[in-house]
C-alpha positions in Angstrom: 0.0 0.0 0.0 1.4 3.4 -1.0 -0.2 5.6 1.6 2.1 8.6 2.3 2.8 9.4 5.9 2.1 13.2 6.3 1.4 13.9 9.9 1.8 12.7 13.5 -0.4 9.8 14.5 -1.3 11.8 17.6 -3.8 13.3 15.2 -6.1 10.5 14.2 -8.1 12.3 11.5 -7.2 15.5 9.7 -9.2 17.2 6.9 -7.3 19.9 5.0 -9.5 22.3 3.0 -11.9 19.5 2.0 -14.5 20.2 -0.7 -17.1 17.9 -2.1 -19.2 18.9 -5.1 -21.9 16.8 -6.8 -22.7 17.5 -10.5 -25.7 15.3 -11.1 -28.0 18.3 -11.9 -27.8 21.4 -14.0 -26.1 23.3 -11.2 -23.3 21.8 -9.0 -24.3 21.0 -5.4 -21.6 22.0 -2.9 -21.9 19.6 0.0 -18.6 20.5 1.7 -17.0 23.9 1.4 -13.4 23.9 2.5 -13.6 22.0 5.8 -10.4 21.8 7.8 -10.2 20.0 11.2 -8.0 17.7 13.2 -9.3 15.1 15.7 -6.9 13.7 18.2 -6.3 10.0 18.7 -8.7 8.5 21.3 -11.2 11.4 21.0 -15.0 11.0 20.7 -16.6 13.7 18.4 -20.2 14.2 17.4 -21.2 16.0 14.2 -24.6 17.8 14.2 -26.4 20.1 11.8 -29.7 20.5 9.9 -30.6 18.2 7.1 -28.5 19.0 4.1 -25.7 20.6 6.1 -23.2 18.0 4.9 -22.9 15.7 7.9 -23.0 12.4 6.1 -20.9 13.6 3.3 -18.2 14.7 5.8 -18.4 11.3 7.4 -18.1 9.5 4.1 -15.2 11.5 2.9 -13.3 11.2 6.3 -13.9 7.4 6.1 -12.7 7.1 2.5 -16.1 6.0 1.3 -16.2 9.0 -1.0 -13.3 10.9 -2.5 -13.3 14.7 -1.9 -13.4 17.0 -4.9 -10.6 19.0 -3.4 -8.3 18.9 -0.3 -6.8 16.1 1.6 -8.0 13.5 4.1 -5.4 12.1 6.5 -6.2 9.1 8.7 -3.6 7.8 11.1 -0.9 9.8 9.4 -1.8 8.5 5.9 -3.2 10.6 3.1 -6.0 8.3 2.0 -7.3 10.8 -0.6 -4.3 9.8 -2.8 -4.7 6.0 -2.5 -5.8 3.8 -5.4 -9.2 2.2 -5.0 -7.7 -1.2 -4.1 -5.3 0.4 -1.6 -8.1 2.5 -0.1 -10.2 -0.6 0.3 -7.4 -2.4 2.1 -6.7 0.6 4.3 -10.4 0.9 5.3 -10.6 -2.8 6.0 -7.6 -2.7 8.3 -8.1 0.6 10.1 -11.6 1.9 9.8 -14.9 0.7 11.2 -18.2 2.2 9.8 -21.7 1.9 11.2 -24.1 2.6 8.3 -27.4 4.3 8.9 -29.0 1.7 6.6 -27.1 -1.1 8.3 -25.7 -2.7 5.1 -25.9 -6.2 6.4 -25.4 -9.1 3.9 -28.8 -10.7 3.4 -27.7 -14.3 2.9 -25.3 -14.3 5.9 -26.3 -15.1 9.5 -25.9 -12.5 12.2 -22.7 -14.2 13.4 -21.2 -14.3 9.9 -22.1 -10.6 9.4 -20.4 -9.6 12.6 -17.2 -11.6 11.7 -17.1 -10.5 8.1 -14.5 -7.7 8.4 -12.1 -10.0 10.2 -12.6 -12.7 7.6 -12.0 -10.3 4.7 -8.9 -9.1 6.4 -7.6 -12.6 6.8 -7.7 -12.4 10.6 -9.1 -14.9 13.1 -11.8 -13.5 15.3 -10.9 -13.2 19.0 -13.5 -15.4 20.7 -13.4 -13.4 23.9 -13.9 -10.1 22.1 -16.7 -11.6 20.0 -18.4 -12.8 23.1 -18.0 -9.4 24.7 -19.6 -7.6 21.8 -22.4 -10.1 21.4 -23.2 -9.9 25.1 -23.0 -6.1 25.2 -25.2 -5.8 22.1 -27.8 -8.4 23.4 -27.3 -10.5 20.3 -26.8 -13.9 21.9 -30.1 -15.4 20.9 -29.9 -14.0 17.3 -26.6 -15.3 16.0 -28.1 -17.8 13.6 -30.9 -15.5 12.2 -30.7 -13.8 8.8 -31.0 -10.0 8.5 -34.5 -10.3 7.2 -35.5 -11.8 10.5 -34.3 -8.9 12.5 -36.0 -5.7 13.7 -34.5 -2.4 12.8 -33.0 -2.0 16.3 -31.6 -5.5 16.2 -30.0 -4.9 12.7 -28.5 -1.7 14.0 -26.9 -3.6 16.9 -25.4 -6.2 14.5 -24.0 -3.4 12.4 -22.3 -1.8 15.4 -20.8 -5.1 16.5 -19.5 -5.7 13.0 -17.9 -2.2 13.0 -16.1 -3.0 16.2 -15.1 -6.7 15.7 -11.7 -6.0 14.0 -10.8 -3.4 16.6 -10.3 -0.6 14.1 -8.3 2.5 14.7 -11.1 4.8 13.8 -14.9 4.2 14.1 -17.3 6.3 12.1 -21.0 6.0 12.9 -23.9 7.5 10.9 -26.9 7.9 13.3 -25.9 4.8 15.3 -28.9 5.1 17.7 -31.5 6.1 15.1 -33.3 2.8 15.2 -32.9 2.1 18.9 -35.1 2.9 21.9 -33.5 5.3 24.5 -32.3 2.6 26.8 -30.6 0.5 24.1 -29.3 3.7 22.5 -27.7 4.7 25.8 -26.1 1.2 26.1 -24.7 1.4 22.6 -23.1 4.8 23.4 -21.6 3.4 26.6 -20.1 0.5 24.6 -18.7 2.9 21.9 -17.1 5.0 24.7 -15.8 2.1 26.7 -14.3 0.5 23.6 -12.7 3.8 22.5 -11.0 4.1 25.9 -10.0 0.4 26.0 -8.5 0.4 22.5 -7.5 4.1 22.2 -9.9 4.4 19.3 -11.1 7.6 17.7 -14.9 7.7 17.3 -16.8 10.1 15.1 -20.6 10.1 15.3 -23.1 11.9 13.0 -26.4 12.4 14.9 -29.6 14.5 14.9 -30.1 13.7 18.6 -28.8 16.3 21.0 -28.6 13.8 23.8 -26.3 11.6 21.7 -24.2 14.6 20.8 -23.9 15.5 24.5 -22.3 12.2 25.2 -19.3 13.1 23.1 -16.2 15.0 24.2 -16.7 17.6 21.6 -19.4 18.6 19.1 -18.9 20.1 15.6 -21.8 22.0 14.2 -22.2 22.0 10.4 -24.2 24.4 8.2 -24.1 24.8 4.4 -21.0 22.5 4.2 -18.9 24.4 6.7 -18.0 23.8 10.4 -19.6 26.9 12.0 -19.0 26.0 15.7 -17.2 23.7 18.0 -18.3 22.9 21.6 -16.5 21.0 24.3 -18.6 18.7 26.5 -21.9 20.6 25.9 -25.2 19.7 27.5 -28.1 18.5 25.2 -29.7 21.9 25.9 -26.7 23.8 24.7 -26.5 21.6 21.5 -30.2 22.4 20.8 -29.7 26.1 21.4 -26.8 26.2 19.0 -28.7 24.3 16.3 -31.7 26.6 16.6 -29.4 29.6 16.3 -27.8 28.2 13.2 -31.3 27.5 11.7 -32.3 31.1 12.1 
């Protein structure tokens, strides 16, 4: 893999003047407009903003799921925006976990096989103790042999989270990870993400519309019109709501 080391790994994620423009219609749509930020290793960050503010696009570009139209994306000291598609796939497989809002489970695989898939693709053996820990924490013990079609939305979301964590990635990105969960289960999921981040020194980035979820993070970035317009350290849910309302005005 030819990823170029460009920065200290004390900074887990760095975006340098990142732009993302879509040209599917008569006029270009500017989803990201020159975003620059640096997230330290081991940090937990929430990204909030109104619909259309660029939250999911930012997450996808930072995770290497989409290439920026301009600027650089650096993960773990490697400029992933310059990698070939094959090298980028391998880098994501080895270093990045992603919780998709739509779950993206493989329909013909069991819950257990879906959870273990990242490790299998990377050619690693799953740690039985770690697998048991994730399955227990996610409450999936009785569901391991079911297919995704036999799961509720909340169950599928918990499988997706366990899958994102199974290979112990360096960075975990989560797009609305509690969106399909009740408040009690959502709180348990956030506790697991936080505990795992501390245990493995992982960096976690969460996109959410829920101010209570955002308030569980160490810092909150507020997006509007494809730009970061505010940064809050350890805010309350009320403070997040107030800032979002102010941006909406």
